[in-house]
C-alpha positions in Angstrom: 58.9 51.1 142.9 60.5 53.8 145.1 63.8 55.4 144.3 65.4 53.8 147.3 64.3 50.3 146.2 65.5 50.9 142.7 68.9 52.0 144.0 69.1 48.9 146.3 68.2 46.7 143.3 70.8 48.2 141.1 73.4 47.8 143.9 72.5 44.2 144.3 72.9 43.6 140.5 76.2 45.4 140.6 77.4 43.2 143.5 76.2 40.0 141.7 78.0 41.1 138.5 81.2 41.8 140.5 81.0 38.4 142.2 80.6 36.7 138.8 83.7 38.6 137.5 85.6 37.5 140.6 84.6 33.8 140.1 85.6 33.8 136.5 88.9 35.5 137.1 89.8 33.2 140.0 88.9 30.1 137.9 91.0 31.4 135.0 94.0 32.0 137.2 93.8 28.6 138.9 93.5 26.8 135.5 96.2 28.8 133.8 98.5 28.0 136.7 97.7 24.3 136.8 97.1 23.5 133.1 98.9 26.2 131.4 97.5 29.1 129.3 97.4 27.1 126.1 95.9 24.1 127.8 93.0 25.9 129.3 89.8 26.5 127.3 87.1 29.0 127.9 84.7 26.1 128.4 86.9 24.8 131.2 87.0 28.3 132.9 83.2 28.5 132.6 82.8 25.1 134.1 85.2 25.8 137.0 83.5 29.2 137.7 80.0 27.7 137.5 78.8 30.0 134.8 77.8 29.7 131.1 80.5 30.0 128.4 78.5 32.9 127.0 78.9 34.7 130.3 82.7 34.4 130.2 82.7 35.9 126.7 80.2 38.6 127.7 82.2 39.6 130.8 85.8 39.3 129.5 85.7 38.7 125.8 88.7 36.4 125.4 91.4 34.4 127.1 93.9 37.2 126.5 91.5 39.7 128.2 91.4 37.3 131.2 95.2 37.2 131.2 95.4 41.0 131.3 92.7 41.2 134.0 94.7 38.8 136.2 97.7 41.1 135.8 95.7 44.3 136.6 94.1 42.7 139.7 97.6 41.7 140.9 98.8 45.3 140.4 95.8 46.6 142.3 96.6 44.4 145.3 100.2 45.6 145.5 99.4 49.3 144.7 102.5 49.4 142.6 100.9 51.6 139.9 99.4 53.9 142.4 102.8 54.5 143.9 104.6 54.8 140.5 102.2 57.4 139.1 101.3 59.2 142.3 102.0 63.0 142.4 102.5 63.6 146.0 103.9 67.2 146.0 104.1 67.3 149.8 105.8 64.0 150.3 109.5 63.8 150.7 111.5 61.7 148.2 112.7 59.3 150.9 109.1 58.7 151.9 108.2 58.0 148.3 111.0 55.5 148.0 109.8 53.8 151.2 106.4 53.5 149.5 108.0 52.1 146.4 110.0 49.5 148.3 106.8 48.4 150.1 104.8 48.1 146.9 107.6 46.2 145.2 107.9 43.8 148.0 104.2 43.1 148.0 104.1 42.9 144.2 106.7 40.1 144.1 105.5 38.4 147.3 102.1 37.8 145.6 103.2 37.6 142.0 105.1 34.3 141.5 102.1 32.5 140.1 101.1 35.4 137.8 104.7 35.6 136.5 104.7 31.9 135.8 101.4 32.2 134.0 102.6 35.0 131.8 105.9 33.3 131.0 104.1 30.1 130.0 101.5 31.9 128.0 104.1 34.0 126.1 105.9 30.8 125.0 102.7 29.3 123.6 100.8 32.3 122.1 102.2 35.3 120.1 99.4 37.5 121.4 100.2 36.6 125.0 103.9 37.3 124.2 102.8 40.7 123.0 100.9 41.2 126.3 104.0 40.3 128.2 106.1 42.8 126.3 103.4 45.4 127.0 103.6 44.5 130.7 107.3 44.9 130.8 107.2 48.2 129.0 104.5 49.3 131.5 106.9 48.7 134.4 109.6 50.8 132.6 107.1 53.6 132.1 106.1 53.5 135.7 109.7 53.8 136.8 110.3 56.7 134.5 107.2 58.4 136.0 108.4 57.8 139.5 111.9 59.1 138.7 110.4 62.3 137.2 108.3 62.8 140.4 111.4 62.9 142.6 113.6 64.8 140.1 114.3 67.8 142.5 115.8 65.3 145.0 118.0 63.3 142.6 121.8 63.4 142.8 123.1 66.2 140.7 125.1 63.8 138.5 121.9 61.7 137.8 119.2 62.5 135.2 115.7 61.1 135.2 116.5 58.3 132.7 119.4 57.1 134.6 117.4 57.2 137.8 114.6 55.2 136.1 117.2 52.6 134.9 118.5 52.1 138.5 115.0 51.8 139.9 114.1 49.2 137.2 117.2 47.1 138.0 116.9 47.2 141.8 113.1 46.4 141.7 113.4 43.4 139.3 111.6 40.2 140.6 114.9 38.3 140.2 116.4 40.4 143.0 113.5 39.7 145.3 113.6 36.0 144.6 117.3 35.7 145.0 117.3 37.3 148.4 114.0 36.1 149.8 113.4 32.7 148.1 117.0 31.5 147.7 119.1 33.4 150.4 116.4 33.2 153.0 116.0 36.8 153.8 112.8 37.9 155.6 110.6 40.0 153.3 110.8 42.9 155.9 114.6 42.8 155.6 114.4 42.8 151.8 112.0 45.8 151.9 114.3 47.7 154.3 117.4 46.9 152.2 115.7 48.0 148.9 114.6 51.3 150.4 118.0 52.0 151.8 119.8 51.2 148.5 117.4 53.3 146.5 117.9 56.3 148.7 121.7 55.9 148.7 121.9 55.5 144.9 119.4 58.2 143.9 119.1 61.0 146.4 121.4 63.9 146.9 122.7 64.7 150.4 120.1 66.0 152.8 117.1 64.5 151.0 
């Protein structure tokens, strides 16, 4: 078999494996949302995805691993982690805050189901509760990393920890849901407001 054919075959296997991962993850999220985390079995996930139970275990290992994978896939879609941990030395702080406002908007726009899944799972399973605490702490770490990355532009009376606290509070999902879901704000208006408030609260004059 030629090298080109071997490469093509490997690529096809990789694509098939990725498709299988996607089917399992989609099935798990749907069932966790509709039946609850505790009420969903690995057998049910396998049946919904159209794969063997052994395949689910081989690919993900456990229900808790599936829960984590759902969260990580959600973060990838919103790019929130990329923004939080990015080291853009050439980017101005105000542009970084615009990026954070956009990523936060998209995170909460697409995250209501994931949040509900995590909340339900945490109430039923101590290990899932630990996973939720880990996720919350991960958000705090991300905000601390972001605050550190714009440190030269922070107000002189503000240190990195205080800046991270402000970012954490302003970017809470409850703020998004209050303004967009309950008060009826357009998501674009929320994003513009968030960027404006973060700049006003964090940056020194001229930045």
